[in-house]
Structures are given as structure tokens and as C-alpha cells.
N, C-alpha and C positions, 0 to 999 in steps of 0.2 A: 379330496379338497377340503380343508380346514372349515371349520365353522365358523360364521360372520363371527359370534360374540366371543370366539377366542382370537380372533384376528382383532377385533376392537377392545379387547383387553391388553392385548399385548403391544398394540399402538399404543394405547394410553400408558402402559409402563414405563416405555422407551422412548415416549412423546415424538411417537411418528405420526406423518398425516397417513388418516383410515383412508382416504379415497387412493392415495397413491399405493398404498398397500393392497388394496384390492384390486388394481390396474396390474400391478406385480404380480399378483397371483391368477390373474387373467379372469379376474371376478369383478371385474368393475366396469363402466362404460367404453371405457377404451380397449377393456379385453375383450368384450364382448365381439363375436364374430357378426358381420353385416349380414341380416334376415336374406334368406335365400328367396328370391323372385318367383311368385309362381310361374311355371312354364306356359308357353304361349298358348293362346286360345286360337284354334280357327276361326276364320272369319264367321263362316255359317253359324257354329255355337255362338260366336258374341250377336250374330243378328238374333237368335231365338232370343236370348238372355234379352236383347234389346227391347224385343217386342213385350216379353211377358213385364217387363218393369215400366214400360210407357203408358202413362195413364190415358193417352188418346187412343190405345188399342182397347175396344169393347172386351167385355169381361168373356162373352160367347168366341171371340177369336182367341184369347187366353186359355180357354177351355179345350178348344179344338187343337190346340198345338200343345196342350199337357195329353191330353188322349192318346194324340199320336206319339208323342215320347213316350208314354208308359205303354205302347202298346209295341214300340221297338225295342225297349229294355225288356219285356216280357219275351219277345222272340229269341231276343240275345242272351238270355238267359237259359233257352233251353238247346242252344247250340254250341258244339265246342270253339272255341277262339278261332279267328279267321285272320288272315292278314291284311291290313289296312291295303284298301285301294293306293296305288301309288301315284296316280294322278287325279286332277280335277275329276267329279263325278258329271255327267254330262245331265242336265234335267230335260225331261220330257216336256216337251212343248204343248 
């Protein structure tokens, strides 16, 4: 990839449009690939994130959520990776 300063100097020397030169080199706005969207987040994870960001949820509830998440993370660190469940997990009522 050429240096920007060299491209700019070349464009001045040949009276070319700098933005068009960057685009032609794949370095300008048109040449940049679209950002990759984040992977979809499972609905249960989104629910937890919404609760943690919700000002109407008490700090004690947020602390409880974080404590459970930390416990789960610690358990997962001690176990070998497992296959994710193939279907929805039934909640105990």
C-alpha cells in the first residue's frame, strides 16, 4: 500500500483528484469495505444486558445478575469446552 503523503504528492504533480486516487487504490471512502455487523446475540443474553443497563432495575438485582454470571464464567473456565445445546433450554418453574 502506498503512503498517503506519496499519493498526495503524485496527485499534485499530475493535477489529479486526491480523493479519486485514494478510491482507485482502495484507500478512500468508496474503497473501504462495509464494517462487519456483530454476530446476532441470543435473546436471553440481550435480556440480561438490557436489565443491567436499565436504570429501573435496582443495584442489588444487578449485583445478583453479575454474581451469577461471574460464577458461571468461573465454572466454564474449569471445564473443557462442550457442545452448545441444540434447542431451547427448559426453565425450571
